[in-house]
C-alpha positions as CSV (number, residue, x, y, z in Angstrom):
1,X,-3.6,-18.9,-10.9
2,X,-1.6,-15.7,-10.2
3,X,1.0,-14.8,-7.6
4,X,1.8,-11.3,-6.4
5,X,5.1,-9.7,-5.6
6,X,4.9,-6.6,-3.4
7,X,7.8,-4.1,-3.0
8,X,9.0,-0.6,-3.4
9,X,11.1,-1.5,-6.5
10,X,13.2,1.6,-6.3
11,X,14.4,0.6,-8.8
12,X,13.5,-2.9,-9.9
13,X,16.5,-5.1,-10.4
14,X,17.5,-8.5,-11.9
15,X,17.1,-10.2,-8.5
16,X,13.4,-9.3,-8.4
17,X,12.9,-10.5,-11.9
18,X,14.8,-13.8,-11.3
19,X,12.8,-14.5,-8.1
20,X,9.5,-14.0,-10.0
21,X,10.7,-16.3,-12.9
22,X,11.8,-19.1,-10.6
23,X,8.7,-18.9,-8.4
24,X,6.5,-19.0,-11.5
25,X,8.3,-22.0,-12.9
26,X,8.6,-24.0,-9.7
27,X,5.1,-23.7,-8.5
28,X,3.4,-23.3,-11.9
29,X,1.7,-20.0,-11.6
30,X,0.1,-18.5,-14.7
31,X,1.7,-15.1,-13.9
32,X,3.6,-13.3,-11.2
33,X,2.3,-9.8,-10.9
34,X,4.4,-7.0,-9.4
35,X,2.7,-4.6,-7.0
36,X,4.7,-1.4,-6.4
37,X,4.0,0.2,-3.1
38,X,2.4,3.7,-3.3
39,X,3.2,5.1,0.1
40,X,4.7,2.4,2.3
41,X,4.6,3.4,6.0
42,X,8.2,2.3,6.6
43,X,9.5,4.4,3.8
44,X,7.6,7.7,4.2
45,X,10.2,9.4,6.3
46,X,13.1,8.4,4.1
47,X,11.5,9.4,0.8
48,X,11.3,7.3,-2.3
49,X,11.3,7.9,-6.0
50,X,7.8,8.9,-7.4
51,X,5.3,6.1,-7.8
52,X,4.9,6.9,-11.5
53,X,8.7,6.4,-12.2
54,X,8.8,3.2,-10.2
55,X,5.7,1.9,-12.0
56,X,7.1,2.8,-15.4
57,X,10.4,1.1,-14.7
58,X,8.6,-2.1,-13.8
59,X,6.6,-1.9,-17.1
60,X,9.9,-1.4,-19.0
61,X,11.5,-4.4,-17.2
62,X,8.8,-7.0,-17.3
63,X,5.9,-5.7,-19.4
64,X,2.7,-3.8,-18.4
65,X,0.7,-7.0,-18.2
66,X,2.7,-8.1,-15.2
67,X,2.4,-4.9,-13.2
68,X,-0.6,-3.5,-11.3
69,X,-1.0,0.0,-9.9
70,X,-3.7,-0.9,-7.4
71,X,-2.1,0.9,-4.4
72,X,-2.4,4.4,-5.8
73,X,-6.2,3.9,-5.8
74,X,-6.4,2.9,-2.2
75,X,-6.2,5.0,1.0
76,X,-2.8,5.8,2.4
77,X,-0.5,4.8,4.0
78,X,-0.2,1.7,1.8
79,X,-0.8,-1.2,4.2
80,X,-0.5,-4.6,2.7
81,X,-3.8,-5.9,4.2
82,X,-5.8,-3.2,2.4
83,X,-4.2,-4.2,-1.0
84,X,-4.8,-7.9,-0.3
85,X,-8.4,-7.3,0.5
86,X,-8.9,-5.5,-2.8
87,X,-7.0,-8.2,-4.8
88,X,-9.3,-10.8,-3.2
89,X,-12.3,-8.8,-4.7
90,X,-10.6,-8.4,-8.1
91,X,-9.4,-12.0,-8.4
92,X,-12.6,-13.4,-6.9
93,X,-10.6,-15.9,-4.9
94,X,-10.3,-16.9,-1.3
95,X,-6.6,-16.4,-0.9
96,X,-3.8,-14.4,-2.6
97,X,-0.4,-16.0,-3.3
98,X,2.1,-13.6,-1.9
99,X,5.9,-13.7,-2.4
100,X,8.1,-12.5,0.4
101,X,11.5,-13.3,1.9
102,X,12.0,-15.4,5.1
103,X,13.0,-12.3,7.1
104,X,9.8,-10.5,6.2
105,X,7.7,-13.6,6.9
106,X,9.3,-14.0,10.3
107,X,8.1,-10.5,11.2
108,X,4.6,-10.8,9.7
109,X,2.9,-10.6,13.1
110,X,4.3,-7.1,13.5
111,X,2.6,-6.0,10.3
112,X,-0.7,-4.0,10.3
113,X,-3.7,-6.4,10.8
114,X,-1.7,-9.7,10.8
115,X,-4.8,-11.8,11.4
116,X,-6.3,-10.5,8.1
117,X,-3.1,-11.3,6.3
118,X,-3.0,-14.8,7.9
119,X,-6.6,-15.5,6.7
120,X,-6.2,-14.1,3.2
121,X,-2.7,-15.0,2.1
122,X,-0.9,-18.1,1.0
123,X,2.7,-17.1,1.6
124,X,5.3,-18.0,-0.9
125,X,8.4,-17.8,1.3
126,X,11.9,-17.5,-0.2
127,X,14.3,-19.0,2.5
128,X,17.8,-17.9,3.3
129,X,20.6,-19.8,1.6
130,X,23.8,-19.9,3.6
131,X,27.4,-19.6,2.1
132,X,27.9,-23.4,2.2
133,X,24.8,-23.8,0.0
134,X,22.5,-25.1,2.7
135,X,19.0,-23.6,3.0
136,X,17.2,-22.8,6.2
137,X,15.7,-25.8,8.0
138,X,12.0,-26.1,7.7
139,X,11.9,-26.4,11.5
140,X,12.6,-22.7,11.6
141,X,9.0,-22.2,10.3
142,X,7.4,-24.5,12.8
143,X,6.0,-21.6,14.8
144,X,4.0,-20.4,11.8
145,X,2.9,-23.8,10.9
146,X,1.5,-24.4,14.4
147,X,-0.2,-21.0,14.3
148,X,-2.1,-22.0,11.2
149,X,-0.3,-19.9,8.6
150,X,-0.6,-21.1,5.0
151,X,2.8,-21.0,3.4
152,X,5.1,-22.8,0.9
153,X,8.8,-22.6,1.0
154,X,10.5,-22.2,-2.4
155,X,14.2,-22.7,-2.7
156,X,15.6,-20.5,-5.5
157,X,19.0,-19.4,-6.8
158,X,19.7,-15.9,-5.6
159,X,21.3,-13.0,-7.4
160,X,23.4,-10.8,-5.2
161,X,21.7,-7.6,-6.3
162,X,19.9,-4.8,-4.5
163,X,18.1,-1.5,-5.3
164,X,20.5,0.2,-2.9
165,X,23.5,-1.0,-4.9
166,X,22.0,0.4,-8.1
167,X,21.5,3.8,-6.5
168,X,25.0,3.7,-5.0
169,X,26.5,2.9,-8.4
170,X,24.6,5.7,-10.0
171,X,25.7,8.1,-7.3
172,X,29.3,7.1,-8.1
173,X,28.9,7.2,-11.8
174,X,29.3,3.4,-12.1
175,X,27.6,1.1,-14.5
176,X,24.4,-0.7,-13.5
177,X,23.8,-2.9,-16.5
178,X,24.7,-6.0,-14.5
179,X,22.2,-5.1,-11.9
180,X,19.1,-4.2,-13.9
181,X,17.8,-4.4,-17.4
182,X,18.9,-2.2,-20.3
183,X,15.3,-0.8,-20.5
184,X,15.4,0.3,-16.8
185,X,19.0,1.7,-17.2
186,X,17.8,3.7,-20.3
187,X,14.7,4.9,-18.4
188,X,16.8,6.1,-15.5
189,X,19.1,8.0,-17.8
190,X,16.3,9.6,-19.8
191,X,14.6,10.8,-16.7
192,X,17.7,11.8,-14.7
193,X,16.8,9.6,-11.7
194,X,19.0,9.0,-8.7
195,X,22.2,10.5,-10.0
196,X,21.3,13.7,-11.7
197,X,18.2,14.9,-10.0
198,X,17.6,15.4,-6.3
199,X,15.5,12.6,-5.0
200,X,12.1,13.9,-4.0
201,X,9.7,12.8,-1.3
202,X,6.8,12.5,-3.7
203,X,4.4,9.7,-4.4
204,X,2.4,11.0,-7.3
């Protein structure tokens, strides 16, 4: 049984990788597959690194067998419900296991076609952990339970890492090896991403 991890991954960092490892181990998935967004509607205006570079960095970080480029084959913008429908066809399953953070889950009814998402997804929700070590109460999720959403809350140990921090470090000529893998760091340097080339609003 597979689980899918959607995101921009601009670039992928150790936090993403650790989430996938812990979710895989705690629930017992055969594989966690990363799904880089091709043209996410909320990022179009801001511009993101080309899809090909983001895809290649994922392959460098976790291996090509754990990455799927499905979204560049679908119509744009890259709405999650379209990708989920296609994955249902590919996996020949009734529901897709889908990793997302609690903050994203709490806004799921604002996403495009939320009813389709509700019917086709088993949400693997990563809850917020507070500074004192406590995790969000499950009562916070009662609304979604009562609405019939299929979800499982997975408590994991977080790494305080972000793609934005990596980009900022590169802009300031600071090291990023603690934030991402050596393979991704080398790829960024070879291709002049973030710090040496102007970031382009391109998705090819």
